N, C-alpha and C positions, 0 to 999 in steps of 0.2 A: 440440502437446500438452505439458502441463507435465511436467517431470521432478522427482518428489519427492526423488530422490537429490541434486538440486542445490538443493533448498529452494524449488522453484517450485510455485505454487498457481495453478490456472486457474479461470476463471469465464466464463460466457457472458452477454453483455449482451442483455437481452430485446428491446431496440428494434431491433437490427440482426442479432442472432444470431451475431455475431462472438465468437470466443474470445480472451480476454486472459490474460496471465500476470503474476502478482506474484512478485517475488523480491527479497530484501534482500541483494544482493551488497555487497562492500566499497565500491564506488563509490556504491551507493544509500545505505549507512550514512553515508558521508562527506557526501553531499548532505544527509541528515537532520541531521547534527551542525551543518553550516554554516547550514542554513536555520532550524532550530529553536533553535540556540544552546545545545544541551544535549549531554552525552556520550551515546554509544550505550547505556551502562549505565543511563541514566535513562529510556529509552524505555518500559520496563515499568512504571515508576512513573507515567509520563504516561498510559499506557493505563488504569491502575487508579484513579487519584485525581482528576486535574484535566484531563480531556480536553476540549479545545475543538474544535468542528467544523473550525476552521481547521487545527488540528494533525492531526486525522484525515485531512483531505484531503491535507495535506502527506505524511503517511505513505503514503497510497494512491498518490499521484503518484510518490513515490520508489521504491515497489515496482514501478511500471510502466516506469520510464525505461530499464531495460536492454533491454527487448524491444519497446517501443512509442514512437513519436514523439508524445508527449502533453504538453500544458501542464498546469499545476495546474488551470486552469479545465476543461480536457478531462477530467481525472481526476475532478473534481466531477460532471461529467455522467455519467461511467461509474458513479460511486457512486450517483447517483440511481436507476439501474437495479437496484442491489443493496439499496438502503435503508441507513440509517445502521448499524443493527445487523448487517446482512449484510456490509457493508464492513468493519466492525470485526472480525467473525469471520474474514474472509479475511486481514486484516492480522495478526491474532493467530496464525493458522495458518501464514502465511508466515514470521513472525518465529520461531516455534517450530521450524520446519523448518531 
């Protein structure tokens, strides 16, 4: 179960019924900076202005890596169960937490 005090957001994948947790820890944010080549402070701008699906998947993957052994491709499959808008909402909620 997700702990909102730690910034965790949970979701259930409809295909397998498993619960997953997104959290943007320091390690997840460093992974994002290294992978996307932008500063953490620029992530909000990315979400609002020029989001590519590749960037969205990278954000979703980084939010999962603390709690799940998942590849970027695996994160994309999990996103399929949420839809693009649903995945973006989960990311925004986790980043805000």
